[in-house]
KOLVOBA-443788 format. One line per 2 residues: number of its first residue (from 0); their letters; for each residue x, y, z of N, C-alpha, C. Coordinates in nm, 4 decimals, padded with zeros to 6 digits, always signed. Atoms other than C-alpha are relative to their C-alpha. Layout:
! KOLVOBA-443788
NUM> A> X,Y,Z,X,Y,Z,X,Y,Z  ...
END
This chain:
! KOLVOBA-443788
0> ML> -00.1468,+00.0834,-00.1256,+04.7723,-00.9968,-04.8789,-00.0975,-00.0638,+00.0675  +00.0694,+00.0617,-00.0932,+04.6301,-01.2775,-04.6668,+00.0683,-00.0785,+00.1214
2> PL> -00.0702,+00.0573,-00.1097,+04.7909,-01.3360,-04.3151,+00.0140,-00.1575,+00.0549  +00.0233,+00.1742,-00.0170,+04.8196,-01.7342,-04.2619,+00.1030,+00.0071,+00.1498
4> ND> -00.0146,+00.0735,-00.0901,+05.0492,-01.7180,-03.9635,+00.0770,+00.1235,+00.0873  -00.0670,-00.1043,-00.1013,+05.2287,-01.5156,-03.6493,+00.1014,-00.1517,+00.0457
6> DT> -00.1233,+00.0736,-00.0631,+05.5801,-01.6197,-03.5028,-00.0697,+00.0240,+00.1655  +00.0574,-00.0159,-00.1079,+05.4248,-01.5139,-03.1274,-00.0217,-00.0888,+00.0670
8> PT> +00.0511,+00.1094,-00.1153,+05.3926,-01.7568,-02.8749,-00.1123,+00.0661,+00.1049  +00.1747,+00.0052,-00.1035,+05.0567,-01.7614,-02.6424,+00.0964,-00.1362,+00.1027
10> DS> -00.0176,+00.1075,-00.0741,+05.1068,-01.9358,-02.3065,-00.1498,-00.0380,+00.0524  +00.1476,+00.0546,-00.0461,+04.6960,-01.9921,-02.2851,-00.0936,-00.0334,-00.1610
12> TP> +00.0828,-00.0250,+00.0705,+04.4710,-02.1109,-02.4784,-00.1504,+00.0545,-00.0426  +00.0478,-00.1137,+00.0261,+04.2410,-01.8919,-02.6767,-00.1108,-00.0463,-00.0416
14> VV> +00.1528,+00.0803,+00.0103,+03.9150,-02.0082,-02.5963,-00.0889,+00.1175,-00.0431  +00.1150,-00.1103,+00.0305,+03.7264,-01.6847,-02.6267,+00.0218,+00.0376,-00.1585
16> TV> -00.0324,+00.0130,+00.1394,+03.9043,-01.6413,-02.9749,-00.0551,-00.0991,-00.1092  +00.0164,+00.0657,+00.0472,+03.7850,-01.9080,-03.0929,-00.1396,-00.0781,+00.0207
18> TF> +00.1054,+00.0155,+00.0577,+03.4512,-01.8942,-02.9538,-00.1178,+00.1036,-00.0321  +00.0567,-00.0914,+00.1041,+03.3802,-01.6069,-03.1379,-00.0169,-00.0233,-00.1328
20> IV> +00.0109,+00.0877,+00.1758,+03.5095,-01.7895,-03.4769,-00.1154,-00.1018,-00.0290  +00.1165,+00.1170,+00.0392,+03.2665,-02.0591,-03.4105,-00.1850,+00.0457,+00.0017
22> AC> +00.0955,-00.0433,+00.0298,+02.9940,-01.8130,-03.2806,-00.0657,+00.0810,-00.1290  -00.0057,-00.0535,+00.0865,+03.0209,-01.6089,-03.5967,-00.0320,-00.0978,-00.1406
24> SL> +00.0249,+00.0975,+00.1405,+03.0252,-01.9091,-03.8207,-00.1319,-00.0800,-00.0134  +00.1596,+00.0595,-00.0693,+02.6819,-02.0523,-03.6313,-00.0696,+00.1316,-00.1048
26> VF> +00.0758,-00.1393,+00.0346,+02.5387,-01.7330,-03.7281,-00.0550,-00.0206,-00.1805  +00.0474,-00.0445,+00.1421,+02.6149,-01.7014,-04.0979,-00.0561,-00.1407,-00.1160
28> LY> +00.0827,+00.1078,+00.0589,+02.5129,-02.0547,-04.1778,-00.1694,-00.0123,+00.0775  +00.1678,-00.0411,-00.0529,+02.1648,-01.9893,-03.9915,-00.0444,+00.0762,-00.0703
30> QS> +00.0520,-00.0836,+00.0949,+02.1681,-01.6867,-04.2012,-00.0036,-00.0621,-00.1573  +00.0552,+00.0402,+00.1459,+02.2422,-01.8808,-04.5139,-00.0796,-00.1179,-00.0613
32> SL> +00.0874,+00.1021,-00.0228,+01.9997,-02.1200,-04.4321,-00.1774,+00.0411,-00.0644  +00.0983,-00.0608,-00.0105,+01.7368,-01.8736,-04.4613,-00.0264,+00.0267,-00.1445
34> LP> +00.0607,-00.0451,+00.1592,+01.5273,-01.7856,-04.8170,+00.0494,+00.1867,-00.0413  -00.0359,-00.1321,+00.0545,+01.6359,-01.4594,-04.9643,-00.1113,+00.0896,+00.0838
36> GP> +00.0111,-00.0875,-00.0375,+01.3616,-01.2897,-04.8235,-00.0079,+00.0277,+00.2143  -00.0272,+00.0360,-00.0557,+01.3639,-01.3941,-04.5131,+00.1296,+00.0707,+00.0827
38> GE> -00.1362,+00.0233,-00.0322,+01.7106,-01.3972,-04.4881,+00.0337,+00.1659,+00.0284  -00.0349,-00.1972,+00.0677,+01.7261,-00.9771,-04.5728,-00.0994,+00.0634,+00.1536
40> TF> +00.0844,-00.0165,-00.1169,+01.4545,-00.9545,-04.2510,+00.1184,+00.0431,+00.0789  -00.0586,+00.0360,-00.0879,+01.6892,-01.0982,-04.0346,+00.1306,+00.0911,+00.0097
42> VY> -00.0959,-00.0939,+00.0357,+01.9634,-00.8690,-04.1628,-00.0282,+00.1553,+00.0707  +00.0651,-00.0770,-00.0976,+01.7516,-00.6037,-04.0507,-00.0016,+00.0483,+00.1265
44> QY> +00.0148,-00.0148,-00.1322,+01.6583,-00.6976,-03.7596,+00.1048,+00.0203,+00.1565  -00.1467,-00.0384,-00.0756,+02.0217,-00.7604,-03.6204,+00.1196,+00.0266,-00.0102
46> GA> -00.1013,-00.0594,+00.0348,+02.2269,-00.5532,-03.8239,-00.0263,+00.1380,+00.0360  +00.0115,-00.1752,-00.1013,+02.3006,-00.1641,-03.6787,-00.0262,+00.0552,-00.1663
48> IP> +00.0700,-00.0993,+00.1161,+02.0982,+00.0539,-03.9213,+00.0431,+00.1235,+00.0634  -00.0303,-00.0857,-00.0513,+02.2396,+00.3796,-03.8421,-00.1323,+00.1191,+00.0244
50> DV> +00.1419,-00.1345,-00.0338,+01.9129,+00.6136,-03.8697,-00.0728,-00.0682,+00.1164  +00.1478,+00.0010,-00.1004,+01.7242,+00.3651,-03.6282,+00.1194,-00.0218,+00.0923
52> VF> -00.0536,-00.0075,-00.1172,+02.0340,+00.3069,-03.4100,-00.0103,+00.1843,+00.0845  +00.0181,-00.1764,-00.0340,+02.0123,+00.7346,-03.3571,-00.1381,+00.0458,-00.0049
54> GH> +00.1318,-00.0885,-00.0286,+01.6590,+00.7214,-03.3381,-00.0896,+00.0842,-00.1134  +00.0874,-00.0708,+00.1371,+01.5512,+00.9093,-03.6545,-00.0672,-00.1277,-00.0759
56> AA> +00.0848,+00.0555,+00.0095,+01.3601,+00.6114,-03.7564,+00.0117,-00.1257,+00.0728  -00.0022,+00.1112,-00.1176,+01.2337,+00.2670,-03.6370,-00.0798,-00.1201,-00.1083
58> LP> +00.0565,+00.1260,+00.0998,+01.1663,-00.0892,-03.8020,-00.0870,+00.0076,+00.0770  +00.1479,+00.0160,+00.0064,+00.8080,-00.1650,-03.8956,-00.0634,-00.0888,+00.1440
60> PE> +00.0015,+00.1115,-00.1160,+00.6822,-00.3588,-03.5271,-00.0122,-00.1190,-00.0897  -00.0974,+00.1589,+00.0370,+00.7170,-00.7064,-03.7011,+00.1084,-00.0325,-00.0003
62> AM> -00.1338,+00.0129,+00.0265,+01.0238,-00.6477,-03.7744,+00.1347,+00.0373,+00.1118  -00.0900,-00.0735,-00.1664,+01.1425,-00.5474,-03.4105,+00.0285,-00.1507,+00.0368
64> AI> -00.0556,+00.0913,-00.0037,+01.3294,-00.8394,-03.2989,+00.0438,+00.0057,+00.1590  -00.0463,-00.0613,-00.1418,+01.5180,-00.6402,-02.9962,+00.0069,+00.1422,-00.0365
66> PA> -00.0072,-00.1696,-00.0096,+01.6075,-00.2837,-02.8965,+00.0805,+00.0403,-00.0838  -00.0812,-00.0629,+00.1041,+01.7553,-00.0710,-03.1473,+00.1982,-00.0247,+00.0256
68> FS> -00.0962,-00.0525,-00.0541,+02.0725,-00.0062,-02.9458,+00.1275,-00.1514,+00.0162  -00.0615,+00.1532,+00.0135,+02.1392,-00.3859,-02.9465,+00.0807,-00.0299,-00.1130
70> TV> -00.1150,+00.0285,+00.1310,+02.2410,-00.4059,-03.2988,+00.1040,+00.0494,-00.0151  -00.1576,-00.0083,+00.0538,+02.5472,-00.2784,-03.2465,+00.0871,-00.1195,+00.0514
72> LT> -00.0166,+00.1027,-00.0245,+02.6332,-00.5916,-03.0747,+00.0155,-00.1472,-00.0761  +00.0197,+00.1193,+00.1121,+02.4632,-00.8465,-03.2713,+00.0546,+00.0342,-00.1489
74> SM> -00.0478,-00.0686,+00.0588,+02.5772,-00.6397,-03.5475,+00.1254,-00.1320,-00.0478  -00.1423,+00.0678,-00.0171,+02.9520,-00.8167,-03.5096,-00.0012,-00.1276,-00.0126
76> FL> -00.0097,+00.1186,+00.0280,+02.8428,-01.1549,-03.5593,-00.1382,-00.0740,-00.0999  +00.0831,+00.0015,+00.1596,+02.6556,-01.1067,-03.8978,+00.0788,-00.0173,-00.1214
78> HG> -00.0363,+00.0151,+00.0947,+02.8224,-01.1724,-04.2224,-00.0598,+00.0100,-00.1671  +00.1312,+00.0070,+00.2330,+02.6870,-01.0712,-04.6243,+00.0685,-00.0802,-00.0397
80> SW> -00.0225,+00.1346,+00.1214,+02.8809,-01.3383,-04.7881,+00.1536,-00.0801,+00.0975  -00.1027,+00.0877,-00.0387,+03.1204,-01.6209,-04.7482,+00.1514,+00.0785,-00.0079
82> MH> -00.1126,-00.0503,-00.0395,+03.4208,-01.4271,-04.8157,+00.0324,+00.0997,+00.1083  -00.0360,-00.0933,-00.1697,+03.3724,-01.1901,-04.5368,-00.0315,-00.0367,+00.0929
84> LI> -00.0054,+00.0168,-00.0909,+03.2897,-01.3941,-04.3044,+00.2089,-00.1036,+00.0124  -00.1111,+00.0361,-00.0098,+03.6548,-01.6075,-04.3780,+00.1236,+00.1131,+00.0267
86> GN> -00.0897,-00.0901,-00.0231,+03.8422,-01.3089,-04.4306,-00.0008,+00.0465,+00.1502  +00.0192,-00.0358,-00.1030,+03.7328,-01.1524,-04.1351,+00.0796,-00.1065,+00.1462
88> ML> -00.0365,+00.0934,-00.1349,+03.7568,-01.4610,-03.8791,+00.1892,-00.1114,-00.0206  -00.1613,+00.0545,+00.0319,+04.1694,-01.5681,-04.0758,+00.0402,+00.1465,+00.1017
90> YL> -00.0680,-00.0889,-00.0907,+04.2677,-01.2088,-03.9152,-00.0450,-00.0165,+00.1341  +00.0041,+00.0396,-00.1049,+04.0908,-01.3003,-03.5683,+00.1243,-00.1099,+00.0465
92> WV> -00.0701,+00.1434,-00.0773,+04.2508,-01.6826,-03.5550,+00.1868,+00.0952,+00.0218  -00.1243,-00.0345,+00.0032,+04.5660,-01.5019,-03.6587,+00.0591,+00.0656,+00.1063
94> FG> +00.0041,-00.1349,-00.0894,+04.5725,-01.1712,-03.4422,-00.0721,+00.0009,+00.1778  +00.0742,+00.0379,-00.1075,+04.3419,-01.2565,-03.1872,+00.0417,-00.0859,+00.1585
96> NN> -00.1362,+00.1095,-00.1005,+04.5501,-01.5623,-02.9519,+00.0757,+00.1123,+00.0636  -00.1385,-00.0294,-00.0359,+04.8258,-01.3644,-02.9144,-00.0938,+00.1534,+00.0996
98> IE> +00.1365,-00.0785,-00.0625,+04.5233,-01.0443,-02.7898,-00.0037,-00.0710,+00.1603  +00.0904,+00.0270,-00.1552,+04.3755,-01.2618,-02.5645,+00.0779,-00.0479,+00.1085
100> DV> -00.0561,+00.0918,-00.1265,+04.6736,-01.4054,-02.4187,+00.0738,+00.0510,+00.0817  -00.0292,-00.1315,-00.0889,+04.8106,-01.0673,-02.2734,-00.0859,+00.0596,+00.0755
102> MG> +00.1142,-00.0635,-00.0346,+04.4654,-00.9853,-02.1366,-00.0453,-00.0814,+00.0915  +00.0478,+00.0910,-00.0914,+04.3494,-01.2855,-02.0095,-00.1824,+00.0029,-00.0815
104> HV> +00.1047,+00.0565,+00.0329,+03.9935,-01.4500,-02.1075,-00.1257,+00.0767,-00.0314  +00.0903,-00.0192,-00.0210,+03.7478,-01.2626,-01.9608,+00.0227,+00.1831,-00.0550
106> KF> -00.0675,-00.1457,+00.0866,+03.9493,-00.8929,-02.0729,-00.0418,+00.0131,-00.1267  -00.0217,-00.0170,+00.1375,+03.9600,-00.9949,-02.3774,-00.1510,+00.0029,-00.0767
108> IV> +00.0985,-00.0234,+00.0442,+03.5611,-01.0059,-02.4273,-00.0198,+00.1022,+00.0139  -00.0082,-00.1734,-00.0053,+03.5441,-00.6670,-02.3032,-00.0007,+00.0625,-00.0831
110> FY> -00.0773,-00.0716,+00.1205,+03.8043,-00.5393,-02.5248,-00.0811,+00.0013,-00.1150  +00.0391,+00.0411,+00.1882,+03.6768,-00.7037,-02.8403,-00.1572,+00.0875,-00.0135
112> LA> +00.1226,-00.0729,+00.0027,+03.3382,-00.5689,-02.7591,-00.0216,+00.1551,-00.0128  -00.0043,-00.1740,+00.0370,+03.4004,-00.2294,-02.7058,+00.1102,+00.0662,-00.0986
114> CG> -00.0423,-00.1292,+00.1299,+03.6116,-00.1486,-03.0082,-00.0753,-00.0399,-00.0843  +00.1251,+00.0117,+00.0779,+03.3246,-00.3284,-03.1991,-00.0769,+00.0960,+00.0500
116> IV> +00.0451,-00.1303,-00.0404,+03.1181,-00.0378,-03.0389,+00.0153,+00.1089,-00.0639  -00.0910,-00.1507,+00.0149,+03.3477,+00.2360,-03.1148,-00.0075,+00.0229,-00.1416
118> AA> -00.0232,+00.0258,+00.1625,+03.3654,+00.0636,-03.4676,-00.1238,+00.0396,-00.0632  +00.0958,-00.0089,+00.0341,+03.0397,+00.0717,-03.5202,-00.0608,+00.1286,+00.0660
120> FS> +00.0727,-00.0512,+00.0419,+02.9150,+00.3520,-03.3917,+00.1377,+00.1703,-00.0904  -00.1040,-00.1284,+00.0500,+03.2625,+00.5767,-03.5784,-00.0871,-00.0136,-00.1576
122> HA> +00.0822,+00.0490,+00.0965,+03.0911,+00.3918,-03.8697,-00.1544,+00.1219,-00.0414  +00.1587,-00.0906,-00.0371,+02.6994,+00.5697,-03.7744,+00.0602,+00.1126,-00.0241
124> LT> +00.0159,-00.1182,+00.0240,+02.8075,+00.8709,-03.7567,+00.0717,+00.0939,-00.1118  -00.0205,-00.0084,+00.1128,+02.9899,+00.9322,-04.0933,-00.1521,-00.0031,-00.1159
126> DP> +00.1154,-00.0579,+00.0474,+02.6258,+00.9374,-04.2142,-00.0879,-00.0754,+00.0856  +00.0733,+00.0874,-00.1369,+02.3931,+00.8803,-03.9042,-00.1930,-00.0304,-00.1203
128> TS> +00.1205,+00.0347,+00.0116,+02.0535,+00.8771,-04.1442,+00.0125,-00.0844,-00.0929  -00.0007,+00.1240,+00.1624,+02.2043,+00.5672,-04.3786,-00.1198,-00.0832,+00.0721
130> TV> +00.1360,+00.1025,-00.0101,+01.9401,+00.2787,-04.3888,+00.0911,-00.1029,-00.0249  -00.1289,+00.1103,+00.0693,+02.2450,+00.0548,-04.4921,-00.0177,-00.1122,+00.0894
132> PM> -00.0624,+00.0854,-00.1379,+02.2521,-00.2372,-04.1918,+00.1103,-00.0708,-00.0555  -00.1313,+00.0093,+00.0397,+02.6473,-00.2670,-04.1068,-00.0096,-00.1460,+00.0717
134> VG> -00.0475,+00.1526,-00.0174,+02.7476,-00.6376,-04.0873,+00.1234,-00.0501,+00.0395  -00.1125,-00.0183,+00.0383,+03.0555,-00.7798,-03.9752,+00.0903,+00.0124,+00.1106
136> AS> -00.1076,-00.0330,-00.1237,+03.3444,-00.8083,-03.6862,+00.1247,+00.0409,-00.0273  -00.1288,-00.0406,-00.0019,+03.5682,-00.6642,-03.8607,+00.0335,+00.1195,+00.0262
138> GA> -00.0212,-00.1237,-00.0634,+03.5323,-00.3527,-03.6579,+00.0496,-00.0194,+00.1219  -00.0468,+00.0861,-00.0871,+03.6231,-00.5475,-03.3721,+00.1064,-00.0330,-00.0111
140> IS> -00.1007,+00.1112,+00.0472,+03.8873,-00.7601,-03.5064,+00.1371,+00.1352,-00.0265  -00.1357,-00.0961,+00.0748,+04.0564,-00.4276,-03.6473,+00.0526,+00.0358,+00.1646
142> GV> -00.0405,-00.0225,-00.1484,+04.0826,-00.3352,-03.2466,+00.1356,-00.0344,+00.0411  -00.1038,+00.0684,-00.0506,+04.2473,-00.6187,-03.1790,+00.1665,+00.0561,-00.1359
144> LG> -00.0817,-00.0040,+00.0934,+04.5096,-00.5470,-03.4871,+00.0466,+00.1423,+00.0440  -00.0496,-00.1480,-00.0692,+04.5281,-00.1610,-03.3367,+00.1114,-00.0402,+00.1494
146> AY> -00.0348,+00.0753,-00.1568,+04.6371,-00.3640,-02.9885,+00.1824,-00.0622,-00.0394  -00.1193,+00.0719,+00.0526,+04.8846,-00.5901,-03.1972,+00.1284,+00.0615,-00.0442
148> LL> -00.0826,-00.0607,+00.0321,+05.0177,-00.3277,-03.3579,+00.1137,+00.0710,+00.1254  -00.0667,-00.0643,-00.1583,+05.1377,-00.1411,-03.0141,+00.0994,-00.1044,+00.0771
150> LF> -00.0639,+00.0920,-00.0381,+05.2337,-00.4581,-02.8771,+00.1206,-00.0708,-00.0804  -00.0491,+00.0750,+00.0303,+05.3930,-00.6896,-03.0895,+00.0634,+00.0632,-00.1689
152> PH> -00.0222,-00.0434,+00.0810,+05.5340,-00.4966,-03.4150,+00.1381,-00.0231,-00.0566  -00.0628,+00.0778,+00.1056,+05.8090,-00.6728,-03.5038,+00.0329,-00.1750,+00.0190
154> AR> +00.0204,+00.1987,+00.0241,+05.6609,-01.0432,-03.4916,+00.0245,-00.0440,-00.1484  -00.0515,+00.0605,+00.1494,+05.7052,-01.1910,-03.8141,-00.1820,-00.0610,-00.0140
156> IL> +00.1504,+00.0361,+00.0783,+05.3426,-01.2288,-04.0340,+00.0290,-00.0828,-00.1160  -00.0134,+00.1246,+00.1381,+05.3606,-01.5293,-04.2900,-00.1327,+00.0792,-00.0507
158> LL> +00.1095,-00.0392,+00.1135,+05.1706,-01.3747,-04.5899,+00.0394,-00.0943,-00.1286  +00.0570,+00.0468,+00.1131,+04.9983,-01.4991,-04.8758,-00.0449,+00.1164,-00.1023
160> AP> +00.0098,-00.1425,+00.0448,+05.0807,-01.2309,-05.1238,-00.0643,-00.0679,-00.2067  -00.0491,+00.0089,+00.1533,+05.0334,-01.2408,-05.5344,+00.1108,-00.0237,-00.0295
162> VV> -00.1282,+00.0088,+00.0561,+05.2812,-01.3565,-05.7560,+00.1679,-00.1043,+00.0383  -00.0926,+00.0578,-00.0967,+05.5386,-01.3920,-05.4455,-00.0266,-00.1423,+00.0803
164> GT> +00.0614,+00.0986,-00.0898,+05.3104,-01.6827,-05.2669,+00.0249,+00.0445,+00.1355  +00.0576,-00.0594,-00.1119,+05.3977,-01.6578,-04.9352,+00.1579,+00.0530,+00.0523
166> TY> -00.1737,-00.1120,-00.0554,+05.7072,-01.4260,-04.7296,-00.0491,+00.0225,+00.1123  +00.0182,-00.0067,-00.1589,+05.7616,-01.3090,-04.3883,-00.0153,+00.1542,+00.0077
168> VP> +00.0255,-00.1733,-00.0312,+05.6931,-00.9290,-04.2924,-00.0360,-00.0100,+00.1335  +00.0541,-00.0834,-00.1172,+05.6882,-00.7354,-04.0034,-00.0994,+00.0534,+00.0420
170> AG> +00.1673,-00.0283,-00.0487,+05.3328,-00.7098,-03.8229,+00.0317,+00.1990,-00.0228  +00.0387,-00.1410,-00.0140,+05.4385,-00.3006,-03.8027,+00.0144,+00.0514,-00.1209
172> IV> -00.0471,-00.0517,+00.1341,+05.4896,-00.2771,-04.1900,-00.1808,-00.0783,-00.0189  +00.1510,+00.0904,+00.0385,+05.1848,-00.5522,-04.2442,-00.1377,+00.1076,+00.0384
174> LG> +00.1020,-00.0026,-00.0558,+04.9388,-00.3901,-03.9971,-00.0163,+00.2121,-00.0510  +00.0135,-00.1327,-00.0093,+05.0651,-00.0304,-04.0548,-00.0368,+00.0196,-00.1450
176> FW> +00.0454,-00.0739,+00.1837,+04.9962,-00.0037,-04.4814,-00.1438,-00.0906,+00.0469  +00.1462,+00.0406,+00.0194,+04.6734,-00.2052,-04.3652,-00.0802,+00.1274,+00.0474
178> FV> +00.0832,-00.1028,+00.0025,+04.5883,+00.0866,-04.1949,-00.0356,+00.1550,-00.0562  -00.0080,-00.1468,+00.1639,+04.6863,+00.3790,-04.4126,-00.0546,-00.0821,-00.0937
180> MQ> +00.1465,-00.0004,+00.0951,+04.4503,+00.2314,-04.6336,-00.1218,-00.0603,+00.0130  +00.1516,-00.0641,-00.0484,+04.1791,+00.2394,-04.4654,-00.0577,+00.0962,+00.0079
182> IL> +00.1014,-00.1495,-00.0042,+04.1956,+00.5864,-04.4089,+00.0252,+00.0600,-00.1543  +00.0536,-00.0285,+00.1226,+04.2454,+00.6367,-04.7575,-00.0770,-00.0323,-00.1102
184> SG> +00.1484,+00.0113,+00.0246,+03.9741,+00.4362,-04.8890,-00.0844,+00.0454,+00.0475  +00.1172,-00.0381,-00.0591,+03.7673,+00.5844,-04.6187,-00.0638,+00.1611,-00.0400
186> GA> -00.0081,-00.1092,+00.0831,+03.8427,+00.8861,-04.7330,-00.0554,+00.0511,-00.1614  +00.0180,+00.0303,+00.1499,+03.8252,+00.8085,-05.1056,-00.2268,-00.0347,+00.0430
188> SL> +00.2018,+00.0501,-00.0551,+03.4048,+00.6471,-04.9605,-00.0827,+00.1239,+00.0557  +00.1366,-00.1314,-00.0375,+03.2481,+00.9978,-04.8335,+00.0019,+00.0246,-00.0534
190> GS> +00.1450,-00.0878,+00.0342,+02.9512,+01.0756,-04.9725,+00.0102,-00.0466,-00.1041  +00.0590,+00.0885,+00.1294,+02.9335,+00.7680,-05.1941,-00.1624,-00.0612,+00.1284
192> QG> +00.0815,-00.0023,-00.0829,+02.6316,+00.6332,-05.0919,-00.1072,-00.2129,-00.0263  +00.0373,+00.1446,+00.0032,+02.4622,+00.2519,-05.0460,+00.1353,-00.0769,+00.0902
194> GG> -00.0843,+00.0360,-00.0528,+02.6775,-00.0176,-04.9214,+00.1153,-00.0320,+00.0130  -00.1355,-00.0020,+00.0748,+03.0107,-00.1352,-04.9548,+00.0721,-00.0428,+00.1541
196> VA> -00.0714,+00.0163,-00.0642,+03.3030,-00.1513,-04.7211,-00.0188,+00.0876,+00.1144  -00.0056,-00.0814,-00.1291,+03.2883,+00.0061,-04.3615,+00.1251,+00.0674,+00.0249
198> FF> -00.1579,-00.0318,-00.0145,+03.5963,+00.1847,-04.3716,+00.0138,+00.0833,+00.1345  -00.0159,-00.0422,-00.1561,+03.5643,+00.3580,-04.0677,-00.0127,-00.0560,+00.1288
200> AH> +00.0557,+00.1050,-00.0915,+03.4406,+00.1114,-03.8709,+00.1652,-00.0617,+00.0259  -00.1191,+00.0881,-00.0170,+03.7815,-00.0477,-03.9263,+00.1173,+00.1605,+00.0808
202> IG> -00.0773,-00.0487,-00.0574,+03.9982,+00.2631,-03.8546,-00.0811,+00.0665,+00.1568  +00.0176,+00.0334,-00.1456,+03.7719,+00.3286,-03.5206,+00.0201,-00.0954,+00.0919
204> GF> +00.0562,+00.1448,-00.1397,+03.7624,-00.0327,-03.3748,+00.1787,+00.0365,-00.0218  -00.1348,-00.0129,+00.0070,+04.2002,+00.0043,-03.5136,+00.0193,+00.0946,+00.1529
206> VA> -00.0140,-00.1090,-00.1210,+04.2247,+00.3634,-03.2678,-00.0597,-00.0683,+00.0982  +00.0925,+00.0557,-00.1667,+03.9933,+00.2025,-02.9777,+00.1054,-00.0703,+00.0353
208> GM> -00.0956,+00.1114,-00.0928,+04.2474,-00.0897,-02.9526,+00.1122,+00.0469,+00.0045  -00.1138,+00.0145,-00.0214,+04.5301,+00.1072,-02.9597,+00.0158,+00.1006,+00.1202
210> VL> +00.0107,-00.1282,-00.1767,+04.3988,+00.3797,-02.6606,-00.0264,-00.1277,+00.1030  +00.0133,+00.0580,-00.1346,+04.2568,+00.0726,-02.4510,+00.0863,-00.1540,+00.0267
212> IG> -00.0730,+00.1150,-00.0510,+04.5408,-00.2094,-02.4752,+00.0722,+00.0373,+00.1505  -00.0924,+00.0069,-00.0829,+04.7223,-00.0274,-02.2068,-00.0622,+00.0030,+00.1009
214> FF> +00.1164,+00.0142,-00.1161,+04.4108,-00.0390,-01.9660,-00.0200,-00.1495,+00.0110  +00.0843,+00.1373,-00.0360,+04.3555,-00.4175,-02.0615,+00.1319,-00.0806,+00.0075
216> KR> -00.1023,+00.1319,-00.0096,+04.6962,-00.6233,-02.0714,+00.0187,-00.0104,+00.1282  -00.0426,-00.0399,-00.1798,+04.8639,-00.6904,-01.7551,+00.1224,+00.0242,-00.0492
218> PE> -00.1191,-00.1174,+00.0139,+05.1450,-00.4585,-01.6422,+00.1487,-00.0716,+00.0054  -00.1279,+00.0523,+00.0143,+05.4218,-00.7326,-01.6930,+00.0607,-00.0027,-00.1866
220> VR> +00.0048,-00.0390,+00.1662,+05.3129,-00.6860,-02.0669,+00.0712,+00.1058,-00.0845  -00.0782,-00.1128,+00.0443,+05.5864,-00.4596,-02.2529,-00.0767,+00.0049,-00.1449
222> FF> +00.0491,+00.0046,+00.1387,+05.4627,-00.2654,-02.5227,+00.1594,-00.0279,-00.1143  -00.1287,+00.0226,+00.1661,+05.7026,-00.2814,-02.9146,+00.0731,-00.1257,+00.1456
224> TP> -00.0998,+00.1065,-00.0542,+05.8376,-00.6023,-02.7759,+00.0988,-00.0637,-00.1252  -00.1280,+00.0267,+00.0819,+06.1825,-00.7084,-02.9569,-00.0822,-00.1413,-00.0494
226> AR> +00.0302,+00.1689,+00.0501,+06.1478,-01.0062,-03.2330,+00.0941,-00.1015,+00.1014  -00.0469,+00.1203,-00.0759,+06.2223,-01.3209,-03.1014,+00.1415,-00.0340,-00.0353
228> TS> -00.1357,+00.0854,+00.0594,+06.5317,-01.3802,-03.3711,-00.0024,+00.1066,-00.1206  -00.0291,-00.0870,+00.1010,+06.7343,-01.1716,-03.6071,-00.0397,-00.0483,-00.1284
230> SW> +00.0719,+00.0564,+00.1508,+06.6708,-01.4331,-03.8891,-00.0612,-00.0430,-00.0669  +00.0664,-00.0227,+00.0686,+06.5047,-01.3811,-04.1371,-00.0577,-00.1287,-00.0657
232> RY> -00.0295,+00.0815,+00.0796,+06.3032,-01.6636,-04.3659,-00.1372,+00.0557,-00.0988  +00.1171,-00.0271,+00.1229,+06.1267,-01.6133,-04.6983,-00.0391,-00.0995,-00.0598
END
């Protein structure tokens, strides 16, 4: 199921959300322009490799571009494929503007990056000696989803679903189901080798968003905002 829109209004222009979307898109366009060899090197230079981040190993000197700990940040702007990028940016577009609106632009930058950092370490700690680079904005975006769940659980999310087409579903159901699926998938992935989806990054980011939103939102913004209307459209 893909979210297409929500019915939660905003009072400000989501300049940071749009900036993150543009930045991730430009980085991926650059990645895509590289030949396979340089492209793989680029991912290893700027993706977060647990074994390197924790200091258990190091990249060859000629492949070192930035300090290892910095890759926890840069990895948020890399993606593995067009579908990976589009899916992440769609979620950020639908949910990010509301979270940016309730805390302001500068706080949203800090919140987003903090959730991404927690997400990266949540994944890395499941296999600290992994040599597979972690890339993608989904950990940071998961923090946005966790915050949205606490603030707007009654909001209506327009979903594109197989067979039924488009339908409105409460955000609490959409995001609650998404989080449960990450937990189940994460448990099933324990002990597996190689790459794949960083489910524990999603879990860590989501929980971080739920914890941090109380410190970042404006005081007048309420948790569990009531639904705007009792009239449902399908």
